[in-house]
N, CA, C and O atoms as CSV, one atom per row, in Angstrom:
chain,resi,resn,atom,element,x,y,z
A,1,MET,N,N,17.336,-4.525,-14.040
A,1,MET,CA,C,16.598,-5.265,-13.869
A,1,MET,C,C,15.661,-4.352,-15.853
A,1,MET,O,O,15.615,-3.134,-16.030
A,2,SER,N,N,15.140,-5.355,-16.855
A,2,SER,CA,C,14.202,-4.599,-17.563
A,2,SER,C,C,12.815,-3.646,-16.737
A,2,SER,O,O,12.732,-3.553,-15.512
A,3,THR,N,N,11.897,-3.060,-17.641
A,3,THR,CA,C,10.842,-2.186,-16.579
A,3,THR,C,C,10.139,-3.749,-16.717
A,3,THR,O,O,9.700,-4.108,-15.624
A,4,SER,N,N,9.916,-4.836,-17.890
A,4,SER,CA,C,9.143,-5.434,-18.104
A,4,SER,C,C,9.185,-6.450,-16.577
A,4,SER,O,O,8.287,-6.526,-15.738
A,5,GLU,N,N,10.652,-7.223,-16.567
A,5,GLU,CA,C,10.701,-7.666,-15.109
A,5,GLU,C,C,10.376,-6.724,-14.124
A,5,GLU,O,O,9.541,-7.118,-13.310
A,6,SER,N,N,10.825,-5.542,-13.968
A,6,SER,CA,C,10.210,-5.228,-12.947
A,6,SER,C,C,9.027,-5.208,-12.756
A,6,SER,O,O,8.590,-5.633,-11.687
A,7,ASN,N,N,7.955,-4.578,-13.995
A,7,ASN,CA,C,6.297,-4.818,-13.539
A,7,ASN,C,C,6.241,-6.170,-12.807
A,7,ASN,O,O,5.927,-6.257,-11.620
A,8,VAL,N,N,6.573,-7.251,-13.604
A,8,VAL,CA,C,6.516,-8.600,-13.113
A,8,VAL,C,C,6.567,-8.766,-11.705
A,8,VAL,O,O,5.590,-9.310,-11.190
A,9,HIS,N,N,7.592,-8.376,-10.911
A,9,HIS,CA,C,8.048,-8.172,-9.996
A,9,HIS,C,C,7.158,-7.531,-9.103
A,9,HIS,O,O,6.927,-7.820,-7.929
A,10,PHE,N,N,6.709,-6.669,-9.768
A,10,PHE,CA,C,6.272,-5.632,-7.911
A,10,PHE,C,C,4.696,-6.388,-8.929
A,10,PHE,O,O,4.421,-6.623,-7.753
A,11,TRP,N,N,4.124,-6.656,-9.375
A,11,TRP,CA,C,2.494,-7.549,-9.620
A,11,TRP,C,C,3.035,-8.493,-8.688
A,11,TRP,O,O,2.382,-8.366,-7.653
A,12,ASN,N,N,3.728,-9.192,-8.580
A,12,ASN,CA,C,4.332,-10.858,-7.587
A,12,ASN,C,C,4.351,-10.603,-6.056
A,12,ASN,O,O,3.913,-11.216,-5.083
A,13,HIS,N,N,5.226,-9.129,-6.291
A,13,HIS,CA,C,4.880,-9.050,-4.459
A,13,HIS,C,C,3.454,-8.311,-4.033
A,13,HIS,O,O,2.878,-8.895,-3.114
A,14,LEU,N,N,2.955,-7.425,-4.414
A,14,LEU,CA,C,1.284,-7.937,-4.569
A,14,LEU,C,C,0.981,-8.742,-4.037
A,14,LEU,O,O,0.943,-9.089,-2.856
A,15,LEU,N,N,0.653,-9.223,-5.242
A,15,LEU,CA,C,-0.232,-10.689,-5.011
A,15,LEU,C,C,0.248,-11.410,-3.471
A,15,LEU,O,O,-0.520,-11.745,-2.569
A,16,ALA,N,N,1.746,-11.529,-3.484
A,16,ALA,CA,C,2.089,-12.316,-2.218
A,16,ALA,C,C,1.793,-11.658,-1.117
A,16,ALA,O,O,1.544,-12.266,-0.075
A,17,THR,N,N,1.775,-9.996,-1.217
A,17,THR,CA,C,1.752,-9.520,-0.063
A,17,THR,C,C,-0.469,-9.283,0.598
A,17,THR,O,O,-0.852,-8.995,1.732
A,18,ALA,N,N,-1.467,-9.597,-0.836
A,18,ALA,CA,C,-2.615,-10.107,-0.351
A,18,ALA,C,C,-2.476,-11.030,0.552
A,18,ALA,O,O,-2.720,-11.013,1.759
A,19,GLU,N,N,-1.834,-12.287,-0.513
A,19,GLU,CA,C,-2.167,-13.603,0.048
A,19,GLU,C,C,-1.433,-13.500,1.499
A,19,GLU,O,O,-2.491,-13.667,2.106
A,20,LEU,N,N,-0.608,-13.380,2.406
A,20,LEU,CA,C,0.341,-12.477,3.467
A,20,LEU,C,C,-1.096,-12.000,4.174
A,20,LEU,O,O,-1.656,-12.618,5.079
A,21,ILE,N,N,-1.450,-11.068,3.710
A,21,ILE,CA,C,-2.577,-10.318,4.730
A,21,ILE,C,C,-3.710,-11.249,5.167
A,21,ILE,O,O,-4.070,-11.340,6.341
A,22,GLU,N,N,-4.366,-12.079,3.942
A,22,GLU,CA,C,-5.365,-12.985,4.040
A,22,GLU,C,C,-5.133,-14.064,4.927
A,22,GLU,O,O,-6.027,-14.647,5.539
A,23,SER,N,N,-3.555,-14.404,5.011
A,23,SER,CA,C,-3.555,-15.839,6.259
A,23,SER,C,C,-3.171,-15.213,8.174
A,23,SER,O,O,-2.922,-15.792,9.231
A,24,VAL,N,N,-3.290,-14.074,7.831
A,24,VAL,CA,C,-2.678,-13.216,9.322
A,24,VAL,C,C,-4.375,-13.326,10.368
A,24,VAL,O,O,-5.475,-13.040,9.895
A,25,ASP,N,N,-4.139,-13.782,11.736
A,25,ASP,CA,C,-5.065,-13.675,12.193
A,25,ASP,C,C,-5.539,-12.090,12.795
A,25,ASP,O,O,-4.682,-11.206,12.793
A,26,ALA,N,N,-7.042,-11.765,13.341
A,26,ALA,CA,C,-7.250,-10.472,13.422
A,26,ALA,C,C,-5.927,-9.518,14.298
A,26,ALA,O,O,-5.267,-8.505,14.063
A,27,ALA,N,N,-6.013,-10.349,15.204
A,27,ALA,CA,C,-4.551,-9.852,16.387
A,27,ALA,C,C,-3.052,-9.209,15.822
A,27,ALA,O,O,-2.403,-8.275,16.294
A,28,GLU,N,N,-2.706,-10.236,14.409
A,28,GLU,CA,C,-1.671,-9.654,13.803
A,28,GLU,C,C,-2.222,-8.727,12.402
A,28,GLU,O,O,-1.301,-8.362,11.671
A,29,ALA,N,N,-3.253,-8.428,12.086
A,29,ALA,CA,C,-3.410,-7.723,10.658
A,29,ALA,C,C,-3.097,-6.624,10.740
A,29,ALA,O,O,-2.298,-6.240,9.884
A,30,ARG,N,N,-3.540,-5.676,11.726
A,30,ARG,CA,C,-3.276,-3.888,11.642
A,30,ARG,C,C,-1.505,-3.864,11.061
A,30,ARG,O,O,-0.994,-3.294,10.097
A,31,ALA,N,N,-0.839,-4.867,12.274
A,31,ALA,CA,C,0.878,-4.514,11.855
A,31,ALA,C,C,1.175,-4.655,11.070
A,31,ALA,O,O,1.885,-3.806,10.531
A,32,VAL,N,N,0.732,-6.239,10.222
A,32,VAL,CA,C,1.156,-6.652,8.917
A,32,VAL,C,C,0.607,-5.889,7.574
A,32,VAL,O,O,1.312,-5.799,6.569
A,33,VAL,N,N,-0.535,-5.423,7.641
A,33,VAL,CA,C,-0.705,-4.323,6.437
A,33,VAL,C,C,0.126,-3.423,6.856
A,33,VAL,O,O,0.851,-3.416,5.861
A,34,MET,N,N,0.657,-2.545,7.653
A,34,MET,CA,C,1.262,-1.575,8.311
A,34,MET,C,C,2.523,-1.664,7.333
A,34,MET,O,O,2.909,-0.951,6.407
A,35,GLU,N,N,2.987,-2.796,7.903
A,35,GLU,CA,C,4.138,-3.541,7.459
A,35,GLU,C,C,4.563,-3.537,5.772
A,35,GLU,O,O,5.572,-3.190,5.158
A,36,GLN,N,N,3.257,-4.104,5.385
A,36,GLN,CA,C,3.103,-4.318,4.004
A,36,GLN,C,C,2.842,-3.286,3.373
A,36,GLN,O,O,3.393,-3.160,2.279
A,37,LEU,N,N,1.748,-2.014,3.941
A,37,LEU,CA,C,2.446,-1.216,2.542
A,37,LEU,C,C,3.688,0.020,2.853
A,37,LEU,O,O,3.629,1.025,2.146
A,38,SER,N,N,4.610,-0.053,3.729
A,38,SER,CA,C,5.579,0.625,4.189
A,38,SER,C,C,6.899,-0.190,2.735
A,38,SER,O,O,7.732,0.267,1.953
A,39,THR,N,N,6.375,-1.507,3.082
A,39,THR,CA,C,7.395,-2.152,2.115
A,39,THR,C,C,7.039,-1.592,0.812
A,39,THR,O,O,7.904,-1.002,0.163
A,40,ILE,N,N,5.210,-1.788,0.131
A,40,ILE,CA,C,5.702,-1.727,-0.585
A,40,ILE,C,C,6.056,0.067,-1.017
A,40,ILE,O,O,6.379,0.433,-2.147
A,41,GLY,N,N,5.964,0.589,-0.331
A,41,GLY,CA,C,6.224,2.634,-0.628
A,41,GLY,C,C,7.627,2.465,-0.522
A,41,GLY,O,O,7.937,3.448,-1.194
A,42,GLU,N,N,8.921,1.870,-0.125
A,42,GLU,CA,C,9.892,1.589,0.156
A,42,GLU,C,C,10.719,1.402,-0.879
A,42,GLU,O,O,11.575,2.185,-1.290
A,43,ALA,N,N,10.283,-0.253,-1.517
A,43,ALA,CA,C,10.986,-0.839,-2.340
A,43,ALA,C,C,10.467,-0.580,-3.527
A,43,ALA,O,O,11.274,-0.800,-4.430
A,44,PHE,N,N,9.187,-0.108,-3.963
A,44,PHE,CA,C,9.305,0.288,-5.406
A,44,PHE,C,C,8.698,1.966,-5.839
A,44,PHE,O,O,8.383,2.497,-6.903
A,45,GLY,N,N,8.738,2.400,-4.459
A,45,GLY,CA,C,8.703,4.472,-4.865
A,45,GLY,C,C,8.989,4.725,-5.733
A,45,GLY,O,O,8.182,5.016,-6.615
A,46,ASP,N,N,10.092,4.734,-5.877
A,46,ASP,CA,C,11.401,5.613,-7.118
A,46,ASP,C,C,11.151,4.723,-8.179
A,46,ASP,O,O,11.639,5.087,-9.249
A,47,CYS,N,N,10.409,3.453,-8.193
A,47,CYS,CA,C,10.468,3.127,-9.442
A,47,CYS,C,C,9.419,3.126,-10.343
A,47,CYS,O,O,9.515,2.581,-11.442
A,48,ALA,N,N,8.390,3.714,-9.948
A,48,ALA,CA,C,6.828,3.896,-10.568
A,48,ALA,C,C,6.904,5.284,-11.245
A,48,ALA,O,O,6.922,6.181,-10.403
A,49,ASP,N,N,6.947,5.660,-12.350
A,49,ASP,CA,C,6.931,6.681,-13.320
A,49,ASP,C,C,5.477,6.561,-13.886
A,49,ASP,O,O,4.928,5.629,-14.474
A,50,PRO,N,N,4.879,8.211,-13.400
A,50,PRO,CA,C,3.550,8.193,-13.774
A,50,PRO,C,C,2.719,8.055,-15.047
A,50,PRO,O,O,1.505,8.007,-15.248
A,51,VAL,N,N,3.935,8.002,-15.941
A,51,VAL,CA,C,4.040,8.540,-17.454
A,51,VAL,C,C,4.424,6.923,-17.515
A,51,VAL,O,O,3.362,6.403,-17.174
A,52,GLU,N,N,4.825,6.467,-17.622
A,52,GLU,CA,C,5.665,5.291,-18.023
A,52,GLU,C,C,4.793,3.437,-17.345
A,52,GLU,O,O,4.734,2.335,-17.891
A,53,SER,N,N,4.355,3.871,-16.177
A,53,SER,CA,C,3.814,2.553,-15.526
A,53,SER,C,C,2.863,3.694,-14.536
A,53,SER,O,O,3.023,4.094,-13.383
A,54,PHE,N,N,2.132,3.901,-15.273
A,54,PHE,CA,C,0.348,4.422,-14.388
A,54,PHE,C,C,-0.046,4.069,-13.577
A,54,PHE,O,O,-0.173,4.789,-12.587
A,55,GLU,N,N,-0.501,2.567,-13.594
A,55,GLU,CA,C,-1.112,1.512,-12.882
A,55,GLU,C,C,-0.341,1.460,-10.962
A,55,GLU,O,O,-0.855,1.753,-9.883
A,56,GLU,N,N,1.330,0.842,-11.411
A,56,GLU,CA,C,2.020,0.869,-10.325
A,56,GLU,C,C,1.903,2.198,-9.850
A,56,GLU,O,O,1.405,2.346,-8.735
A,57,TYR,N,N,2.234,3.091,-10.425
A,57,TYR,CA,C,2.399,4.707,-10.299
A,57,TYR,C,C,1.243,4.542,-8.522
A,57,TYR,O,O,1.489,4.591,-7.316
A,58,VAL,N,N,-0.123,4.322,-9.476
A,58,VAL,CA,C,-1.435,4.998,-8.329
A,58,VAL,C,C,-1.721,3.619,-7.655
A,58,VAL,O,O,-2.192,3.702,-6.520
A,59,VAL,N,N,-1.493,2.207,-8.219
A,59,VAL,CA,C,-1.041,1.135,-6.394
A,59,VAL,C,C,0.099,1.810,-5.370
A,59,VAL,O,O,0.081,1.609,-4.156
A,60,ILE,N,N,0.952,2.523,-5.951
A,60,ILE,CA,C,1.792,2.907,-4.392
A,60,ILE,C,C,1.520,4.085,-4.095
A,60,ILE,O,O,1.825,4.400,-2.945
A,61,LYS,N,N,1.026,4.899,-4.757
A,61,LYS,CA,C,0.297,6.117,-4.180
A,61,LYS,C,C,-0.804,5.818,-3.116
A,61,LYS,O,O,-0.948,6.268,-1.980
A,62,LEU,N,N,-1.424,5.058,-3.724
A,62,LEU,CA,C,-2.718,4.593,-2.396
A,62,LEU,C,C,-2.168,3.508,-1.576
A,62,LEU,O,O,-2.895,3.379,-0.591
A,63,SER,N,N,-1.289,2.754,-1.562
A,63,SER,CA,C,-0.570,2.301,-0.513
A,63,SER,C,C,-0.109,3.623,0.865
A,63,SER,O,O,-0.413,3.731,2.053
A,64,GLN,N,N,0.684,4.377,-0.020
A,64,GLN,CA,C,1.287,5.150,0.940
A,64,GLN,C,C,0.244,6.318,1.665
A,64,GLN,O,O,0.600,6.714,2.775
A,65,ALA,N,N,-0.759,6.767,1.212
A,65,ALA,CA,C,-2.032,7.198,1.350
A,65,ALA,C,C,-3.045,6.646,2.176
A,65,ALA,O,O,-3.923,7.341,2.688
A,66,ILE,N,N,-2.928,5.091,2.359
A,66,ILE,CA,C,-3.751,4.189,3.663
A,66,ILE,C,C,-2.601,4.085,4.544
A,66,ILE,O,O,-2.999,4.166,5.706
A,67,HIS,N,N,-1.121,3.913,4.468
A,67,HIS,CA,C,-0.258,3.813,5.469
A,67,HIS,C,C,-0.580,5.257,6.116
A,67,HIS,O,O,-1.319,5.256,7.100
A,68,ALA,N,N,-0.146,6.331,5.700
A,68,ALA,CA,C,-0.553,7.412,6.547
A,68,ALA,C,C,-1.673,7.621,7.202
A,68,ALA,O,O,-1.606,8.440,8.118
A,69,ALA,N,N,-3.056,6.927,6.917
A,69,ALA,CA,C,-3.938,7.241,7.321
A,69,ALA,C,C,-4.384,6.528,8.702
A,69,ALA,O,O,-5.126,6.703,9.668
A,70,LEU,N,N,-3.344,5.506,8.109
A,70,LEU,CA,C,-3.310,3.720,9.179
A,70,LEU,C,C,-2.952,5.017,10.644
A,70,LEU,O,O,-3.716,5.380,11.537
A,71,GLU,N,N,-1.461,5.444,10.357
A,71,GLU,CA,C,-0.735,6.493,11.095
A,71,GLU,C,C,-1.534,7.406,12.118
A,71,GLU,O,O,-1.022,7.882,13.131
A,72,MET,N,N,-2.479,7.539,11.839
A,72,MET,CA,C,-2.734,8.665,12.514
A,72,MET,C,C,-3.576,8.364,13.094
A,72,MET,O,O,-4.392,7.499,12.774
A,73,GLN,N,N,-3.564,9.215,14.390
A,73,GLN,CA,C,-3.742,8.737,15.999
A,73,GLN,C,C,-5.646,9.652,15.620
A,73,GLN,O,O,-5.982,10.509,14.803
A,74,PRO,N,N,-6.334,8.970,16.573
A,74,PRO,CA,C,-8.211,9.407,16.601
A,74,PRO,C,C,-7.903,10.687,16.580
A,74,PRO,O,O,-8.251,11.042,15.454
A,75,SER,N,N,-7.575,11.368,16.990
A,75,SER,CA,C,-7.830,12.571,17.475
A,75,SER,C,C,-7.039,13.736,16.238
A,75,SER,O,O,-6.976,14.952,16.416
A,76,GLU,N,N,-6.574,13.106,15.187
A,76,GLU,CA,C,-5.840,13.926,14.000
A,76,GLU,C,C,-7.389,13.432,13.151
A,76,GLU,O,O,-8.033,14.356,12.656
A,77,VAL,N,N,-7.959,11.958,13.001
A,77,VAL,CA,C,-8.837,12.102,11.949
A,77,VAL,C,C,-9.909,13.231,11.979
A,77,VAL,O,O,-9.852,14.052,12.895
A,78,THR,N,N,-10.938,13.326,10.978
A,78,THR,CA,C,-11.762,14.637,11.172
A,78,THR,C,C,-12.611,14.074,10.477
A,78,THR,O,O,-12.326,13.185,9.674
A,79,GLN,N,N,-14.032,14.605,10.729
A,79,GLN,CA,C,-15.143,13.514,10.401
A,79,GLN,C,C,-15.331,14.594,9.096
A,79,GLN,O,O,-15.131,15.806,9.025
A,80,VAL,N,N,-15.876,13.458,7.954
A,80,VAL,CA,C,-16.256,13.205,6.619
A,80,VAL,C,C,-17.130,13.847,6.356
A,80,VAL,O,O,-18.107,13.265,6.828
A,81,PRO,N,N,-17.652,15.319,5.555
A,81,PRO,CA,C,-19.021,15.768,5.351
A,81,PRO,C,C,-19.989,14.473,4.592
A,81,PRO,O,O,-19.891,13.755,3.597
A,82,GLY,N,N,-20.966,14.679,5.737
A,82,GLY,CA,C,-22.093,13.930,5.037
A,82,GLY,C,C,-22.275,12.202,5.589
A,82,GLY,O,O,-23.190,11.447,5.259
A,83,SER,N,N,-21.205,11.908,6.435
A,83,SER,CA,C,-20.860,10.360,7.223
A,83,SER,C,C,-21.794,10.485,8.532
A,83,SER,O,O,-21.978,11.621,8.969
A,84,PRO,N,N,-22.308,9.553,9.091
A,84,PRO,CA,C,-23.081,10.088,10.315
A,84,PRO,C,C,-22.074,10.279,11.129
A,84,PRO,O,O,-20.911,9.910,10.966
A,85,THR,N,N,-22.769,11.169,12.479
A,85,THR,CA,C,-21.630,10.989,13.579
A,85,THR,C,C,-21.242,9.730,14.762
A,85,THR,O,O,-20.271,9.862,15.508
């Protein structure tokens, strides 16, 4: 698959992911978001080169960071400086 085809596949996947997340009810939302964030990292994590595909790289890194944050147990979450307690 060429870089151009890969980019189109990546952005189409993100669009489909957004539409899927919008369509689920509240009871399913967290599980679907977690699954989709994981899928983005697994499917595209090795494909995005920060030099050649910076936008895709940033989206993948953001997806991985959000997934990791959502996996944390409440006891692992630290207080953000300056936020209300």
